[in-house]
Structures are given as structure tokens and as C-alpha cells.
N, CA and C atoms as an extended XYZ file, in Angstrom:
537
Properties=species:S:1:pos:R:3:atomname:S:1:resname:S:1:resid:I:1 pbc="F F F"
N        21.321       19.461        6.794 N   UNK     1
C        21.658       18.392        7.631 CA  UNK     1
C        22.175       17.252        6.964 C   UNK     1
N        23.097       16.614        7.219 N   UNK     2
C        23.873       15.280        6.538 CA  UNK     2
C        23.208       14.432        7.317 C   UNK     2
N        22.340       13.499        6.656 N   UNK     3
C        21.700       12.197        7.270 CA  UNK     3
C        22.540       10.868        6.649 C   UNK     3
N        23.678       10.946        6.103 N   UNK     4
C        24.428       10.028        5.541 CA  UNK     4
C        24.750        8.872        6.686 C   UNK     4
N        25.030        9.221        7.848 N   UNK     5
C        25.448        8.318        9.027 CA  UNK     5
C        24.138        7.775        9.414 C   UNK     5
N        22.828        7.812        8.996 N   UNK     6
C        21.825        7.014        9.255 CA  UNK     6
C        21.684        5.947        8.333 C   UNK     6
N        22.037        5.680        7.244 N   UNK     7
C        21.944        4.871        6.110 CA  UNK     7
C        22.589        3.575        6.653 C   UNK     7
N        21.863        2.478        6.264 N   UNK     8
C        22.520        0.952        6.318 CA  UNK     8
C        22.709        0.591        5.078 C   UNK     8
N        23.938       -0.228        5.138 N   UNK     9
C        24.817       -0.721        3.992 CA  UNK     9
C        24.398       -2.187        3.954 C   UNK     9
N        23.684       -2.472        2.762 N   UNK    10
C        23.143       -4.095        2.563 CA  UNK    10
C        24.406       -4.516        2.428 C   UNK    10
N        24.567       -5.932        3.049 N   UNK    11
C        25.877       -6.782        2.801 CA  UNK    11
C        25.306       -7.924        1.873 C   UNK    11
N        24.140       -8.377        2.218 N   UNK    12
C        23.428       -9.654        1.432 CA  UNK    12
C        22.203       -9.442        1.629 C   UNK    12
N        21.408      -10.076        0.442 N   UNK    13
C        20.227      -10.088        0.289 CA  UNK    13
C        19.580      -11.592       -0.129 C   UNK    13
N        18.647      -12.131        0.406 N   UNK    14
C        18.236      -13.463       -0.013 CA  UNK    14
C        16.667      -13.235       -0.175 C   UNK    14
N        16.128      -13.793       -1.256 N   UNK    15
C        14.630      -13.757       -1.549 CA  UNK    15
C        14.198      -15.217       -0.775 C   UNK    15
N        13.131      -14.928       -0.125 N   UNK    16
C        12.657      -16.100        0.753 CA  UNK    16
C        11.170      -16.458        0.261 C   UNK    16
N        10.584      -15.576       -0.439 N   UNK    17
C         9.275      -15.839       -1.043 CA  UNK    17
C         8.934      -14.967       -2.249 C   UNK    17
N         8.329      -15.566       -3.166 N   UNK    18
C         8.081      -14.962       -4.570 CA  UNK    18
C         6.554      -15.209       -4.783 C   UNK    18
N         5.655      -14.340       -4.408 N   UNK    19
C         4.156      -14.398       -4.399 CA  UNK    19
C         3.427      -13.740       -5.624 C   UNK    19
N         2.329      -13.865       -5.594 N   UNK    20
C         1.571      -13.219       -6.762 CA  UNK    20
C         1.508      -11.611       -6.552 C   UNK    20
N         1.765      -11.045       -5.327 N   UNK    21
C         1.597       -9.742       -5.168 CA  UNK    21
C         2.881       -9.130       -4.438 C   UNK    21
N         3.498      -10.087       -3.482 N   UNK    22
C         4.642       -9.612       -2.826 CA  UNK    22
C         5.765      -10.611       -2.951 C   UNK    22
N         6.985       -9.918       -2.554 N   UNK    23
C         8.292      -10.946       -2.397 CA  UNK    23
C         8.782      -10.534       -1.347 C   UNK    23
N         9.255      -11.627       -0.323 N   UNK    24
C         9.839      -11.336        0.896 CA  UNK    24
C        11.438      -11.752        0.802 C   UNK    24
N        11.979      -10.578        1.290 N   UNK    25
C        13.603      -10.621        1.381 CA  UNK    25
C        13.985      -10.813        2.808 C   UNK    25
N        15.269      -11.298        2.973 N   UNK    26
C        15.908      -11.339        4.284 CA  UNK    26
C        17.326      -10.660        3.854 C   UNK    26
N        17.624       -9.576        4.341 N   UNK    27
C        18.746       -8.727        4.069 CA  UNK    27
C        19.591       -8.698        5.413 C   UNK    27
N        20.980       -8.775        5.104 N   UNK    28
C        22.085       -8.382        6.249 CA  UNK    28
C        22.542       -7.056        5.855 C   UNK    28
N        22.528       -6.268        7.082 N   UNK    29
C        22.881       -4.970        6.784 CA  UNK    29
C        23.882       -4.285        7.937 C   UNK    29
N        24.811       -3.402        7.644 N   UNK    30
C        25.427       -2.701        8.497 CA  UNK    30
C        25.063       -1.478        8.869 C   UNK    30
N        24.954       -1.368       10.327 N   UNK    31
C        24.385       -0.258       11.130 CA  UNK    31
C        25.408        0.657       11.226 C   UNK    31
N        24.919        1.992       11.826 N   UNK    32
C        25.814        3.088       11.914 CA  UNK    32
C        27.161        2.882       12.791 C   UNK    32
N        26.736        1.765       13.983 N   UNK    33
C        27.858        1.471       14.780 CA  UNK    33
C        28.706        0.520       14.322 C   UNK    33
N        28.655        0.046       13.102 N   UNK    34
C        29.389       -1.139       12.495 CA  UNK    34
C        28.960       -2.381       12.763 C   UNK    34
N        27.915       -2.616       13.741 N   UNK    35
C        27.310       -3.961       13.958 CA  UNK    35
C        26.342       -4.379       12.698 C   UNK    35
N        26.131       -5.727       12.618 N   UNK    36
C        25.414       -6.327       11.504 CA  UNK    36
C        24.171       -6.587       12.213 C   UNK    36
N        23.240       -6.461       11.214 N   UNK    37
C        21.822       -7.096       11.815 CA  UNK    37
C        20.875       -7.472       10.575 C   UNK    37
N        19.788       -8.016       10.832 N   UNK    38
C        19.035       -8.561        9.703 CA  UNK    38
C        17.755       -7.680        9.493 C   UNK    38
N        17.524       -7.441        8.251 N   UNK    39
C        16.213       -6.674        7.861 CA  UNK    39
C        15.265       -7.458        7.029 C   UNK    39
N        14.008       -7.793        7.500 N   UNK    40
C        13.129       -8.490        6.454 CA  UNK    40
C        12.303       -7.319        5.708 C   UNK    40
N        12.134       -7.746        4.615 N   UNK    41
C        11.589       -6.777        3.704 CA  UNK    41
C        10.604       -7.281        2.580 C   UNK    41
N         9.634       -6.790        2.747 N   UNK    42
C         8.558       -7.130        1.714 CA  UNK    42
C         8.368       -6.246        0.522 C   UNK    42
N         8.753       -6.383       -0.707 N   UNK    43
C         8.714       -5.771       -1.880 CA  UNK    43
C         7.307       -5.969       -2.440 C   UNK    43
N         6.894       -4.873       -2.821 N   UNK    44
C         5.171       -4.449       -3.316 CA  UNK    44
C         5.396       -3.617       -4.435 C   UNK    44
N         4.665       -3.869       -5.450 N   UNK    45
C         4.538       -3.254       -6.594 CA  UNK    45
C         3.870       -1.656       -6.512 C   UNK    45
N         3.184       -1.534       -5.226 N   UNK    46
C         2.571       -0.317       -5.068 CA  UNK    46
C         0.995       -0.310       -5.616 C   UNK    46
N         0.493        0.786       -5.034 N   UNK    47
C        -0.971        0.717       -5.415 CA  UNK    47
C        -1.531        2.350       -5.630 C   UNK    47
N        -2.759        2.361       -5.712 N   UNK    48
C        -3.316        3.752       -5.988 CA  UNK    48
C        -4.773        3.676       -5.329 C   UNK    48
N        -5.094        4.787       -4.740 N   UNK    49
C        -6.543        4.771       -4.192 CA  UNK    49
C        -7.194        6.078       -4.835 C   UNK    49
N        -8.430        6.010       -5.238 N   UNK    50
C        -9.090        7.199       -5.822 CA  UNK    50
C       -10.502        7.521       -4.840 C   UNK    50
N       -10.421        8.578       -4.575 N   UNK    51
C       -11.568        9.256       -3.981 CA  UNK    51
C       -12.621        9.768       -4.857 C   UNK    51
N       -13.830        9.220       -5.269 N   UNK    52
C       -14.613        9.879       -6.207 CA  UNK    52
C       -15.675       10.614       -5.348 C   UNK    52
N       -15.879       11.999       -5.658 N   UNK    53
C       -16.726       12.676       -5.312 CA  UNK    53
C       -17.721       13.482       -6.256 C   UNK    53
N       -18.935       13.257       -6.097 N   UNK    54
C       -19.957       13.860       -7.019 CA  UNK    54
C       -20.300       15.298       -6.860 C   UNK    54
N       -21.053       15.957       -7.757 N   UNK    55
C       -21.319       17.339       -7.626 CA  UNK    55
C       -21.944       17.832       -6.246 C   UNK    55
N       -22.832       16.698       -5.994 N   UNK    56
C       -23.683       16.966       -4.468 CA  UNK    56
C       -22.678       16.683       -3.327 C   UNK    56
N       -21.652       16.450       -3.388 N   UNK    57
C       -20.724       16.189       -2.202 CA  UNK    57
C       -20.861       14.815       -1.698 C   UNK    57
N       -21.213       13.844       -2.363 N   UNK    58
C       -21.339       12.543       -1.989 CA  UNK    58
C       -19.816       11.821       -2.340 C   UNK    58
N       -19.490       11.002       -1.456 N   UNK    59
C       -18.219       10.082       -1.951 CA  UNK    59
C       -18.705        8.850       -2.127 C   UNK    59
N       -18.091        8.129       -2.874 N   UNK    60
C       -18.289        6.636       -3.273 CA  UNK    60
C       -17.022        5.851       -2.839 C   UNK    60
N       -17.562        4.956       -2.082 N   UNK    61
C       -16.566        4.045       -1.302 CA  UNK    61
C       -17.009        2.642       -1.364 C   UNK    61
N       -16.088        1.632       -1.151 N   UNK    62
C       -16.267        0.217       -1.536 CA  UNK    62
C       -16.168       -0.591       -0.164 C   UNK    62
N       -17.044       -1.493        0.042 N   UNK    63
C       -17.123       -2.396        1.073 CA  UNK    63
C       -16.573       -3.650        0.716 C   UNK    63
N       -15.472       -4.156        1.199 N   UNK    64
C       -15.200       -5.484        0.833 CA  UNK    64
C       -14.476       -6.267        1.922 C   UNK    64
N       -14.574       -7.513        2.056 N   UNK    65
C       -13.812       -8.364        2.818 CA  UNK    65
C       -12.413       -8.240        2.696 C   UNK    65
N       -11.633       -8.166        3.943 N   UNK    66
C       -10.222       -7.980        3.862 CA  UNK    66
C        -9.789       -9.278        4.672 C   UNK    66
N        -9.226      -10.034        4.055 N   UNK    67
C        -8.932      -11.445        4.607 CA  UNK    67
C        -7.972      -11.317        5.787 C   UNK    67
N        -6.971      -10.667        5.688 N   UNK    68
C        -5.917      -10.356        6.588 CA  UNK    68
C        -6.438       -9.742        8.041 C   UNK    68
N        -7.476       -9.152        7.987 N   UNK    69
C        -8.084       -8.801        9.187 CA  UNK    69
C        -9.416       -9.437        9.523 C   UNK    69
N        -9.738      -10.305        8.603 N   UNK    70
C       -10.987      -11.106        8.902 CA  UNK    70
C       -12.418      -10.079        8.948 C   UNK    70
N       -12.302       -9.197        8.314 N   UNK    71
C       -13.597       -8.256        8.414 CA  UNK    71
C       -13.785       -7.637        7.070 C   UNK    71
N       -14.996       -7.042        7.063 N   UNK    72
C       -15.465       -6.101        5.956 CA  UNK    72
C       -15.099       -4.814        6.397 C   UNK    72
N       -14.441       -3.982        5.310 N   UNK    73
C       -14.018       -2.724        5.556 CA  UNK    73
C       -14.503       -1.483        4.391 C   UNK    73
N       -14.653       -0.528        5.022 N   UNK    74
C       -15.133        0.524        3.943 CA  UNK    74
C       -13.779        1.449        3.572 C   UNK    74
N       -13.720        1.409        2.243 N   UNK    75
C       -12.486        1.997        1.845 CA  UNK    75
C       -12.706        2.865        0.668 C   UNK    75
N       -11.733        3.717        0.214 N   UNK    76
C       -11.646        4.294       -1.054 CA  UNK    76
C       -11.282        3.225       -2.146 C   UNK    76
N       -11.916        3.210       -3.238 N   UNK    77
C       -11.690        2.292       -4.243 CA  UNK    77
C       -10.286        2.357       -4.389 C   UNK    77
N        -9.373        1.302       -4.797 N   UNK    78
C        -8.150        1.083       -4.825 CA  UNK    78
C        -7.680       -0.256       -5.612 C   UNK    78
N        -6.371       -0.244       -6.108 N   UNK    79
C        -5.878       -1.414       -6.731 CA  UNK    79
C        -4.449       -1.327       -6.622 C   UNK    79
N        -3.815       -2.352       -7.122 N   UNK    80
C        -2.399       -2.623       -7.270 CA  UNK    80
C        -2.088       -2.046       -8.687 C   UNK    80
N        -0.941       -1.560       -8.695 N   UNK    81
C        -0.186       -1.291       -9.736 CA  UNK    81
C         0.377       -2.429      -10.606 C   UNK    81
N         0.152       -2.415      -11.865 N   UNK    82
C         0.781       -3.403      -12.663 CA  UNK    82
C         2.062       -3.057      -13.018 C   UNK    82
N         3.005       -3.829      -13.579 N   UNK    83
C         4.435       -3.541      -13.823 CA  UNK    83
C         4.411       -2.430      -14.860 C   UNK    83
N         4.948       -1.342      -14.690 N   UNK    84
C         5.157       -0.215      -15.562 CA  UNK    84
C         4.127        0.576      -15.640 C   UNK    84
N         2.839        0.428      -15.068 N   UNK    85
C         1.806        1.166      -15.018 CA  UNK    85
C         1.823        2.381      -14.362 C   UNK    85
N         1.450        3.553      -15.185 N   UNK    86
C         1.462        4.903      -14.654 CA  UNK    86
C         0.391        4.781      -13.502 C   UNK    86
N         0.690        5.459      -12.327 N   UNK    87
C        -0.320        5.713      -11.117 CA  UNK    87
C        -1.578        6.185      -11.413 C   UNK    87
N        -1.717        7.196      -12.250 N   UNK    88
C        -3.087        7.828      -12.583 CA  UNK    88
C        -3.841        6.942      -13.501 C   UNK    88
N        -3.091        6.098      -14.385 N   UNK    89
C        -3.924        5.269      -15.450 CA  UNK    89
C        -4.308        4.224      -14.313 C   UNK    89
N        -3.696        3.626      -13.283 N   UNK    90
C        -4.394        2.682      -12.561 CA  UNK    90
C        -5.307        3.301      -11.618 C   UNK    90
N        -5.467        4.449      -11.328 N   UNK    91
C        -6.572        4.999      -10.587 CA  UNK    91
C        -7.705        5.068      -11.524 C   UNK    91
N        -7.543        5.549      -12.502 N   UNK    92
C        -8.659        5.738      -13.518 CA  UNK    92
C        -9.250        4.112      -13.844 C   UNK    92
N        -8.543        3.264      -14.106 N   UNK    93
C        -8.786        1.699      -14.292 CA  UNK    93
C        -9.749        1.230      -12.999 C   UNK    93
N        -9.278        1.520      -11.674 N   UNK    94
C        -9.758        0.890      -10.720 CA  UNK    94
C       -11.325        1.547      -10.382 C   UNK    94
N       -11.077        3.144      -10.646 N   UNK    95
C       -12.540        3.834      -10.546 CA  UNK    95
C       -13.566        3.179      -11.373 C   UNK    95
N       -13.138        2.877      -12.754 N   UNK    96
C       -14.051        2.079      -13.606 CA  UNK    96
C       -14.606        0.837      -13.301 C   UNK    96
N       -13.618       -0.007      -12.719 N   UNK    97
C       -13.746       -1.423      -12.644 CA  UNK    97
C       -14.552       -1.398      -11.150 C   UNK    97
N       -14.189       -0.806      -10.051 N   UNK    98
C       -14.854       -0.885       -8.677 CA  UNK    98
C       -16.187       -0.309       -8.453 C   UNK    98
N       -16.137        1.058       -9.225 N   UNK    99
C       -17.304        2.084       -8.982 CA  UNK    99
C       -18.166        2.122      -10.422 C   UNK    99
N       -17.644        1.790      -11.421 N   UNK   100
C       -18.417        1.850      -12.604 CA  UNK   100
C       -18.408        3.382      -12.977 C   UNK   100
N       -17.382        3.998      -12.791 N   UNK   101
C       -17.316        5.422      -12.745 CA  UNK   101
C       -16.143        5.950      -13.679 C   UNK   101
N       -16.530        6.890      -14.486 N   UNK   102
C       -15.154        7.734      -15.085 CA  UNK   102
C       -15.310        9.140      -14.424 C   UNK   102
N       -14.281        9.978      -14.748 N   UNK   103
C       -14.198       11.490      -14.114 CA  UNK   103
C       -13.762       12.274      -15.061 C   UNK   103
N       -14.418       13.652      -15.081 N   UNK   104
C       -13.714       14.674      -15.758 CA  UNK   104
C       -12.260       15.214      -15.333 C   UNK   104
N       -12.163       15.044      -14.105 N   UNK   105
C       -10.938       15.426      -13.354 CA  UNK   105
C       -10.430       14.522      -12.181 C   UNK   105
N        -9.117       14.196      -12.495 N   UNK   106
C        -8.483       13.192      -11.677 CA  UNK   106
C        -7.427       14.155      -10.855 C   UNK   106
N        -7.421       14.558       -9.687 N   UNK   107
C        -6.332       15.206       -9.218 CA  UNK   107
C        -5.473       14.539       -8.339 C   UNK   107
N        -4.200       14.671       -8.426 N   UNK   108
C        -3.200       14.110       -7.305 CA  UNK   108
C        -3.204       14.488       -5.873 C   UNK   108
N        -3.416       13.714       -5.112 N   UNK   109
C        -3.672       14.165       -3.737 CA  UNK   109
C        -2.209       14.001       -2.976 C   UNK   109
N        -1.355       13.048       -3.561 N   UNK   110
C        -0.012       12.952       -2.866 CA  UNK   110
C         0.161       11.226       -2.877 C   UNK   110
N         1.169       11.042       -2.058 N   UNK   111
C         1.517        9.565       -1.978 CA  UNK   111
C         1.799        9.284       -0.394 C   UNK   111
N         1.733        8.029       -0.102 N   UNK   112
C         1.947        7.410        1.116 CA  UNK   112
C         2.688        6.204        1.220 C   UNK   112
N         3.234        6.150        2.350 N   UNK   113
C         4.159        4.842        2.685 CA  UNK   113
C         3.458        4.071        3.781 C   UNK   113
N         2.542        3.177        3.575 N   UNK   114
C         1.638        2.729        4.529 CA  UNK   114
C         2.594        1.895        5.710 C   UNK   114
N         3.733        1.176        5.313 N   UNK   115
C         4.187        0.246        6.528 CA  UNK   115
C         5.545        0.828        6.230 C   UNK   115
N         6.252        1.759        6.832 N   UNK   116
C         7.779        2.045        6.403 CA  UNK   116
C         8.558        1.096        7.068 C   UNK   116
N         8.496        0.297        7.952 N   UNK   117
C         9.451       -0.328        8.778 CA  UNK   117
C         9.905       -1.723        7.996 C   UNK   117
N         9.130       -2.337        6.939 N   UNK   118
C         9.262       -3.548        6.368 CA  UNK   118
C         8.603       -3.634        5.194 C   UNK   118
N         7.957       -2.775        4.422 N   UNK   119
C         7.402       -2.859        3.207 CA  UNK   119
C         7.583       -1.745        2.248 C   UNK   119
N         7.905       -2.007        1.075 N   UNK   120
C         8.076       -0.898        0.055 CA  UNK   120
C         6.954       -0.527       -0.723 C   UNK   120
N         5.792       -0.726       -0.234 N   UNK   121
C         4.604       -0.312       -0.719 CA  UNK   121
C         4.544        1.340       -0.803 C   UNK   121
N         4.105        2.013       -1.794 N   UNK   122
C         3.745        3.147       -1.944 CA  UNK   122
C         2.395        3.054       -2.559 C   UNK   122
N         1.364        3.984       -1.970 N   UNK   123
C         0.229        4.257       -2.476 CA  UNK   123
C         0.058        5.750       -2.945 C   UNK   123
N        -0.393        5.721       -4.180 N   UNK   124
C        -0.645        7.165       -4.851 CA  UNK   124
C        -2.178        7.520       -4.457 C   UNK   124
N        -2.513        8.615       -4.176 N   UNK   125
C        -3.957        8.932       -4.016 CA  UNK   125
C        -4.471       10.036       -4.775 C   UNK   125
N        -5.686        9.864       -5.200 N   UNK   126
C        -6.232       10.710       -6.203 CA  UNK   126
C        -7.868       11.195       -5.824 C   UNK   126
N        -8.171       12.187       -6.065 N   UNK   127
C        -9.523       12.814       -5.994 CA  UNK   127
C       -10.167       12.878       -7.409 C   UNK   127
N       -11.156       12.254       -7.604 N   UNK   128
C       -11.791       12.180       -8.731 CA  UNK   128
C       -13.282       12.976       -8.778 C   UNK   128
N       -13.558       14.096       -9.660 N   UNK   129
C       -14.524       14.901       -9.857 CA  UNK   129
C       -15.249       14.807      -11.028 C   UNK   129
N       -16.323       15.246      -11.196 N   UNK   130
C       -16.895       15.397      -12.618 CA  UNK   130
C       -17.378       13.896      -12.899 C   UNK   130
N       -18.024       13.255      -11.962 N   UNK   131
C       -18.316       11.506      -12.394 CA  UNK   131
C       -19.345       11.284      -13.440 C   UNK   131
N       -19.129       10.381      -13.966 N   UNK   132
C       -20.214        9.760      -14.918 CA  UNK   132
C       -20.065        8.367      -14.772 C   UNK   132
N       -21.281        7.923      -14.622 N   UNK   133
C       -21.569        6.302      -13.928 CA  UNK   133
C       -21.934        5.463      -15.170 C   UNK   133
N       -21.428        4.302      -15.305 N   UNK   134
C       -21.964        3.072      -16.110 CA  UNK   134
C       -21.908        1.793      -15.402 C   UNK   134
N       -21.125        0.955      -15.872 N   UNK   135
C       -21.448       -0.477      -15.179 CA  UNK   135
C       -19.923       -0.934      -14.824 C   UNK   135
N       -20.013       -1.218      -13.529 N   UNK   136
C       -18.685       -2.036      -12.639 CA  UNK   136
C       -18.012       -2.953      -13.801 C   UNK   136
N       -16.893       -3.133      -13.585 N   UNK   137
C       -16.128       -4.225      -14.373 CA  UNK   137
C       -15.174       -4.956      -13.306 C   UNK   137
N       -15.745       -5.571      -12.190 N   UNK   138
C       -14.743       -6.175      -11.259 CA  UNK   138
C       -14.060       -7.413      -12.030 C   UNK   138
N       -12.865       -7.446      -11.253 N   UNK   139
C       -12.085       -8.800      -11.476 CA  UNK   139
C       -12.832       -9.913      -11.240 C   UNK   139
N       -12.491      -11.146      -11.760 N   UNK   140
C       -13.184      -12.338      -11.516 CA  UNK   140
C       -13.112      -12.711       -9.937 C   UNK   140
N       -12.089      -12.396       -9.207 N   UNK   141
C       -11.842      -12.637       -7.712 CA  UNK   141
C       -12.289      -11.420       -6.869 C   UNK   141
N       -13.014      -10.460       -7.381 N   UNK   142
C       -13.356       -9.320       -6.609 CA  UNK   142
C       -14.717       -9.157       -6.335 C   UNK   142
N       -15.144       -9.111       -5.043 N   UNK   143
C       -16.273       -9.015       -4.802 CA  UNK   143
C       -16.640       -7.618       -3.547 C   UNK   143
N       -17.410       -6.687       -4.018 N   UNK   144
C       -17.482       -5.625       -3.091 CA  UNK   144
C       -18.908       -4.949       -3.406 C   UNK   144
N       -19.181       -4.106       -2.465 N   UNK   145
C       -20.478       -3.310       -2.622 CA  UNK   145
C       -20.037       -1.808       -2.783 C   UNK   145
N       -20.666       -1.032       -3.517 N   UNK   146
C       -20.387        0.303       -3.577 CA  UNK   146
C       -21.203        1.207       -2.648 C   UNK   146
N       -20.745        2.165       -1.918 N   UNK   147
C       -21.581        2.815       -0.795 CA  UNK   147
C       -21.360        4.177       -1.193 C   UNK   147
N       -22.454        4.929       -1.323 N   UNK   148
C       -22.463        6.312       -1.535 CA  UNK   148
C       -22.834        7.060       -0.096 C   UNK   148
N       -22.066        7.966        0.295 N   UNK   149
C       -22.350        8.887        1.613 CA  UNK   149
C       -21.988       10.322        1.471 C   UNK   149
N       -22.523       11.028        2.040 N   UNK   150
C       -21.925       12.464        2.168 CA  UNK   150
C       -20.513       12.535        2.583 C   UNK   150
N       -19.704       13.447        1.796 N   UNK   151
C       -18.436       13.517        2.161 CA  UNK   151
C       -18.179       14.046        3.617 C   UNK   151
N       -19.161       14.820        3.977 N   UNK   152
C       -19.096       15.139        5.603 CA  UNK   152
C       -19.409       13.977        6.372 C   UNK   152
N       -20.040       13.152        6.236 N   UNK   153
C       -20.437       11.956        7.090 CA  UNK   153
C       -18.786       11.177        7.023 C   UNK   153
N       -18.094       11.106        5.854 N   UNK   154
C       -16.857       10.307        5.627 CA  UNK   154
C       -15.818       11.048        6.526 C   UNK   154
N       -15.864       12.188        6.562 N   UNK   155
C       -14.871       13.019        7.523 CA  UNK   155
C       -15.096       12.749        8.970 C   UNK   155
N       -16.441       12.715        9.223 N   UNK   156
C       -16.801       12.356       10.741 CA  UNK   156
C       -16.386       11.037       11.031 C   UNK   156
N       -16.572        9.953       10.171 N   UNK   157
C       -16.186        8.782       10.245 CA  UNK   157
C       -14.787        8.616       10.564 C   UNK   157
N       -13.834        9.171        9.910 N   UNK   158
C       -12.477        9.422       10.197 CA  UNK   158
C       -12.156        9.664       11.662 C   UNK   158
N       -12.691       10.802       12.009 N   UNK   159
C       -12.451       11.400       13.269 CA  UNK   159
C       -12.987       10.428       14.378 C   UNK   159
N       -14.061        9.610       14.047 N   UNK   160
C       -14.559        8.795       14.926 CA  UNK   160
C       -13.632        7.321       15.063 C   UNK   160
N       -12.689        7.239       14.065 N   UNK   161
C       -12.159        5.927       14.020 CA  UNK   161
C       -12.895        4.773       13.464 C   UNK   161
N       -13.907        5.012       12.555 N   UNK   162
C       -14.771        4.059       11.947 CA  UNK   162
C       -14.027        3.775       10.694 C   UNK   162
N       -13.218        4.313       10.098 N   UNK   163
C       -12.437        4.092        8.634 CA  UNK   163
C       -11.203        3.603        9.077 C   UNK   163
N       -10.903        2.424        9.639 N   UNK   164
C        -9.478        2.164        9.919 CA  UNK   164
C        -8.449        2.084        8.951 C   UNK   164
N        -8.817        1.904        7.552 N   UNK   165
C        -7.823        1.975        6.421 CA  UNK   165
C        -7.015        3.272        6.257 C   UNK   165
N        -5.758        3.085        6.475 N   UNK   166
C        -5.049        4.394        6.179 CA  UNK   166
C        -5.058        5.347        5.119 C   UNK   166
N        -4.922        4.621        3.913 N   UNK   167
C        -4.969        5.174        2.547 CA  UNK   167
C        -6.386        5.856        2.451 C   UNK   167
N        -7.365        5.397        3.067 N   UNK   168
C        -8.965        6.037        2.930 CA  UNK   168
C        -8.896        7.226        3.897 C   UNK   168
N        -8.446        7.059        5.089 N   UNK   169
C        -8.288        8.260        6.083 CA  UNK   169
C        -7.520        9.373        5.378 C   UNK   169
N        -6.222        9.122        4.890 N   UNK   170
C        -5.552       10.126        4.339 CA  UNK   170
C        -6.019       10.860        3.229 C   UNK   170
N        -6.558       10.120        2.406 N   UNK   171
C        -7.204       10.585        1.033 CA  UNK   171
C        -8.411       11.480        1.452 C   UNK   171
N        -9.346       11.137        2.539 N   UNK   172
C       -10.384       12.018        2.791 CA  UNK   172
C        -9.896       13.454        3.541 C   UNK   172
N        -8.727       13.246        4.188 N   UNK   173
C        -8.106       14.469        5.115 CA  UNK   173
C        -7.453       15.379        4.109 C   UNK   173
N        -6.837       14.603        3.133 N   UNK   174
C        -6.121       15.650        1.915 CA  UNK   174
C        -7.323       16.256        1.087 C   UNK   174
N        -8.410       15.588        0.890 N   UNK   175
C        -9.358       16.036       -0.154 CA  UNK   175
C       -10.297       17.253        0.293 C   UNK   175
N       -10.434       17.224        1.633 N   UNK   176
C       -11.196       18.021        2.368 CA  UNK   176
C       -11.100       19.490        1.926 C   UNK   176
N        -9.989       20.028        1.568 N   UNK   177
C        -9.668       21.347        1.215 CA  UNK   177
C       -10.247       21.511       -0.226 C   UNK   177
N       -10.546       20.320       -1.043 N   UNK   178
C       -11.002       20.577       -2.426 CA  UNK   178
C       -12.390       20.516       -2.326 C   UNK   178
N       -13.210       19.883       -1.314 N   UNK   179
C       -14.614       19.756       -1.551 CA  UNK   179
C       -15.456       20.943       -0.930 C   UNK   179
């Protein structure tokens, strides 16, 4: 099937904001019917989440305050990709920093586009097994608690809507066939 007719041609692009994590653009585009419209796009460097599961079937997640939602969420350990960083290297780094663990095996679970309408962020998801624990090394502005729970409980929490974070939900669902 030829999808070329669905593509939008960018006529102009103006950067409105240049932040520490995101950049905001206002683009003018031409639609399939020849009309022009505006698209606002947040450019994000992408991120990684890692679902660490030990040999006893426990998953290690982190609880942290999420300012945008004004609440504490339970999530898979995750972090932002640095410029030019390989996603698996980011995942290994975040596992060490947030959980204080390394893994014998880190398996790619896929990628997701969390907000396709206006954000370029891509999140790469990994499963970590064969865990070895040492000490956390959190970033200076990072405050979180590590929570250990049976993987089966995490699966039930997804089904009951108790884990609203999309990357965490999808990582748990994808990891299920390997646990």
C-alpha cells in the first residue's frame, strides 16, 4: 500500500524553546488536500527503561515524584539518552544508578513512541536478568526509592490500572513471555 499521500510537507520550522531536555518547534505544513496548518513538535533525545528481574521472579522498580503529574509513581528504572549514547549502554547505566545493580543479561524488548501526536521521544525497553547488587549512584537531583515485588504482582497491577506509566506497562507486558 502506498502511503505517500498521507505525508505532510514542512514549509517552515521555528524553534520556540530550547530547554535542558526538550526543544519546542512550531512548523507550518502542507496537508494532503493542499491546505496549510501548524504542527507543534517537542523534540526529545529519547530514553530507555530497564525491567530488572531476579532469579526468584521479583521485579525491581522505582518510586519517584513526577512533577508534571504532581504525584509519586512506581515505574521501571529509566533515563534520558545522552547525545550519541547507545540505548543499551544507557539502560545499563540507569540500572546501576537507580537500582544499584548490574546484569548478566540485558535483552531488548522493543521500542515505543509514547506521545506520537506532538513528541519525537522514543523509549527503548530492556529486560535485565542475572542481577548483581551493589550501591546506587543517583544523580544529584534524583531522589527515588527502590521497590521489590513479585513480577506476578506487577502484572496484576498493570491489569488493575495501578501502574499508569506507559513504558512500565509495556515493558511488563513484553517481559511476561520471558519470566
